C-alpha positions in Angstrom: 193.0 -58.5 136.8 191.3 -55.1 137.5 187.9 -54.6 137.4 186.8 -50.7 137.0 183.0 -48.9 137.5 182.7 -45.5 135.5 179.3 -43.7 137.0 177.7 -41.1 136.8 175.4 -39.7 138.9 172.8 -36.0 138.8 170.1 -35.9 141.6 170.1 -39.6 141.7 169.2 -40.4 146.2 166.4 -42.4 145.2 167.7 -45.4 143.3 171.5 -45.5 143.8 172.0 -46.7 146.9 170.1 -49.6 145.1 172.6 -49.6 142.0 175.8 -49.0 144.8 174.2 -52.0 146.2 174.1 -54.2 143.1 177.8 -53.4 141.7 179.2 -54.5 145.9 178.0 -57.6 146.1 179.2 -59.1 142.4 180.1 -62.6 142.6 183.2 -61.1 141.0 184.4 -57.8 143.1 184.7 -55.3 141.0 188.2 -52.8 141.9 187.7 -49.5 142.0 183.8 -47.5 141.6 184.5 -44.1 139.8 181.4 -41.4 141.0 181.4 -38.8 139.3 178.6 -36.3 140.3 177.5 -33.9 137.9 176.6 -31.1 141.0 173.3 -32.1 142.6 170.9 -30.2 144.2 169.3 -33.9 146.2 170.7 -36.1 148.8 172.9 -37.6 146.8 176.0 -37.0 147.5 174.9 -37.2 150.9 174.6 -41.0 150.0 177.2 -41.4 148.3 180.1 -40.5 151.0 178.2 -43.1 153.6 180.0 -45.5 150.6 182.8 -44.2 150.8 183.1 -44.1 154.6 182.0 -48.0 154.2 184.0 -48.8 151.1 187.2 -46.7 151.2 189.2 -48.2 149.4 186.7 -49.3 146.8 184.4 -46.3 145.9 186.1 -42.7 144.4 183.5 -39.5 144.1 184.6 -37.0 142.1 182.0 -33.7 142.4 182.7 -31.5 139.2 183.1 -27.9 139.6 181.1 -27.0 137.0 178.2 -29.1 135.7 178.7 -31.0 132.1 176.7 -32.4 131.2 175.2 -36.1 130.5 178.2 -36.8 127.7 181.6 -35.0 130.0 181.1 -36.3 132.7 181.0 -39.4 131.4 184.0 -39.2 130.0 185.8 -37.0 133.0 184.3 -40.7 134.5 186.0 -43.2 132.5 189.1 -40.8 132.5 189.6 -41.6 136.0 189.4 -45.2 136.4 192.4 -47.9 136.2 191.2 -50.9 135.7 191.8 -53.4 132.4 188.3 -53.5 132.2 185.7 -50.6 132.5 182.0 -50.9 132.6 179.5 -48.7 132.3 177.1 -47.1 135.1 173.7 -45.4 135.4 172.0 -44.4 139.3 169.5 -46.1 138.8 169.8 -49.2 137.6 170.5 -53.1 139.1 173.0 -55.3 138.0 172.3 -59.1 138.0 175.3 -60.9 140.5 177.1 -63.0 137.4 177.8 -59.3 135.3 180.7 -59.0 135.7 182.0 -62.8 136.1 180.9 -63.4 132.7 181.8 -60.1 131.2 184.9 -60.6 132.6 185.3 -63.8 131.7 184.1 -63.0 127.8 187.0 -60.6 127.9 190.0 -63.1 128.7 189.3 -65.6 126.3 188.4 -62.6 123.0 191.7 -61.1 123.5 190.3 -59.4 119.9 187.1 -58.5 122.0 186.7 -54.1 122.7 183.5 -53.8 123.9 180.6 -56.4 125.4 177.2 -55.6 125.7 174.3 -57.3 127.8 170.8 -57.7 127.0 169.2 -56.2 129.9 165.9 -56.3 130.8 163.3 -53.7 131.4 161.2 -52.6 135.1 160.3 -50.1 136.9 156.7 -47.9 136.6 156.9 -47.1 133.0 156.8 -50.8 132.4 153.3 -52.2 132.3 154.4 -55.7 131.1 154.0 -58.5 133.7 156.4 -60.6 131.4 159.9 -60.6 131.2 160.3 -58.0 129.6 164.3 -56.7 127.4 165.6 -54.2 125.3 166.9 -55.3 122.2 163.2 -57.1 122.7 161.7 -53.6 122.3 163.9 -53.6 119.1 163.3 -56.9 117.6 167.3 -57.3 118.1 168.7 -61.2 117.7 172.5 -61.5 118.1 172.0 -64.8 115.4 171.6 -62.3 113.3 174.8 -60.4 113.2 177.1 -63.6 111.5 179.7 -61.5 109.3 182.0 -59.1 109.3 180.4 -55.2 109.6 176.7 -56.5 110.5 176.7 -54.5 113.9 178.4 -51.5 112.5 175.9 -51.4 110.2 173.1 -51.6 112.3 174.1 -49.1 114.7 174.9 -46.3 111.9 172.6 -46.5 108.9 169.7 -47.4 111.6 170.7 -46.1 115.7 172.1 -47.2 118.8 170.6 -50.7 119.8 173.7 -50.7 123.0 172.9 -48.2 126.0 175.7 -47.5 127.6 174.7 -49.2 131.0 174.5 -52.5 129.4 178.0 -52.3 128.3 181.8 -53.2 128.9 185.0 -51.4 127.8 189.1 -52.4 127.2 191.2 -49.5 128.8 193.8 -50.0 126.0 191.1 -49.4 123.7 189.1 -46.8 125.8 192.4 -44.7 127.0 193.1 -44.8 122.7 189.7 -43.4 122.2 190.1 -40.3 124.7 189.4 -37.9 124.5 185.7 -38.0 122.4 185.3 -36.7 119.1 182.0 -36.2 119.9 181.6 -34.6 116.7 177.3 -34.4 116.7 174.8 -34.0 119.0 173.2 -37.7 118.8 176.3 -39.2 119.1 177.2 -39.5 122.6 179.9 -41.6 124.7 179.1 -45.0 124.6 177.3 -44.7 121.2 181.1 -43.3 120.0 182.4 -45.8 121.1 180.6 -48.5 120.4 181.0 -47.0 115.9 184.8 -47.5 116.7 184.9 -50.4 118.2 182.3 -52.1 115.1 184.2 -50.8 112.6 186.7 -53.3 113.9 185.0 -55.4 114.0 185.3 -55.5 118.2 182.4 -56.1 119.7 180.8 -59.1 121.4 176.9 -59.2 122.1 176.2 -61.4 125.0 172.8 -62.9 125.0 172.6 -63.4 129.1 170.9 -60.4 130.9 173.1 -59.2 133.2 171.0 -56.4 134.5 167.3 -54.5 134.7 167.0 -51.1 133.2 165.2 -48.9 135.2 161.9 -47.0 132.8 161.1 -43.7 134.7 160.3 -40.6 134.1 163.4 -38.2 134.9 165.5 -40.4 133.7 167.7 -38.6 130.9 167.1 -40.9 128.5 164.6 -43.5 127.9 161.2 -43.0 129.2 160.2 -41.5 125.8 161.1 -44.5 124.1 159.3 -47.7 126.7 156.9 -46.2 128.4 154.3 -47.6 125.5 155.2 -51.2 124.1 153.7 -51.3 120.2 153.8 -54.3 119.3 152.2 -54.1 115.4 154.7 -54.9 112.9 157.4 -52.2 111.6 155.4 -50.8 108.3 156.9 -49.1 105.2 155.5 -45.7 105.0 156.8 -42.8 102.7 157.7 -40.9 106.0 159.3 -43.7 107.3 161.3 -43.5 103.7 161.7 -40.2 103.4 163.8 -40.7 107.2 166.5 -43.2 105.7 167.3 -41.0 103.0 167.9 -38.2 104.6 169.8 -39.7 107.2 172.1 -40.2 104.5 173.9 -37.1 105.3 174.9 -38.1 109.0 175.2 -41.2 108.0 178.2 -39.5 105.9 179.5 -37.3 108.4 179.8 -39.5 111.1 182.0 -42.0 108.7 184.9 -39.2 107.9 184.1 -37.7 111.3 185.7 -41.2 112.8 187.2 -42.0 110.1 185.1 -45.0 109.9 185.3 -47.8 106.8 184.6 -45.8 103.5 182.0 -48.0 102.3 180.2 -48.0 104.6 179.0 -44.5 102.7 178.3 -46.5 99.2 176.7 -49.6 101.4 174.1 -47.5 103.2 172.5 -46.2 99.4 171.9 -49.4 98.9 170.4 -50.0 102.0 167.7 -46.7 101.1 167.3 -48.5 98.0 166.7 -51.4 99.1 164.2 -49.6 101.4 162.8 -48.0 98.4 162.1 -51.1 97.0 160.2 -52.5 99.7 158.0 -49.1 99.9 156.9 -49.4 95.8 156.5 -53.1 95.8 153.6 -53.4 98.7 151.8 -50.7 96.8 148.8 -50.9 93.9 150.3 -51.7 90.2 149.4 -48.3 89.2 150.1 -46.2 92.4 152.9 -47.4 92.4 154.0 -46.5 89.3 152.4 -42.7 89.8 154.8 -42.7 93.0 157.8 -43.1 91.1 157.4 -40.5 89.8 156.7 -38.2 92.2 159.0 -39.3 94.5 161.5 -38.9 91.7 160.8 -35.6 90.2 157.9 -34.0 92.3 160.0 -34.9 95.7 163.0 -35.8 94.3 164.2 -38.4 96.7 167.3 -39.0 95.1 169.1 -35.5 95.6 169.6 -37.0 99.8 171.9 -39.0 98.7 174.5 -36.7 96.5 
């Protein structure tokens, strides 16, 4: 099996060498590292040149003639990969030595699986915790909760993606069948789109093992604002949070149509909205519950969002 890495860089001189070293030290070696640089103005290209000199048969660097942006750059990198399995990679994280071995073994034993996402440990200057905090800890994700068909797509479509791109690997036959990306809206970036498509076919594997580290730092495109402050409080259902769920229906509906997802997911989301609404009401005192129901329906017109 040929293993490819799709790695995108943009002004990443501070961490790119550490990331490349972690990839090149895998117990199961990768055959190809495709790097697309989106117009770096720091020392990134110099570092990449040093690595291509040392590993000319593995590392290929492509400099974009114009800035493609985060999604466009990854789409280009993925399209240039020729391996059987493609690992998405950011410029500032670290892989554990057994990552490719574990992922490849899963793919080979499960031909119906198109995407694998593994757990990741958070680290970096924004991480104040001294313990082992993982991405899924913050998202309250337990892989065992996804027991039935469509459980994964319902979670990521209804509530948002919980599988970062740097934690996923993709079967190339599936990837190439879905390139170019549809890019139906700015929220659904490359990894989210592919995860929705794969989970629609129940072909996503969630690997419990921690196989890498996700660096949290101020200069990253995604992540820093989300993880700069860790919260231990239990999520509280408020009126605002209920409205946010109802307002998301338009997004869900358009995503289902735009990506040709299972149409039954639309009614499923309506059921989810109503359940959140009921959960909110049952926590209110009896009298306030009654008056709130009247206001929500006739004054705030909350159910109009589900039309």
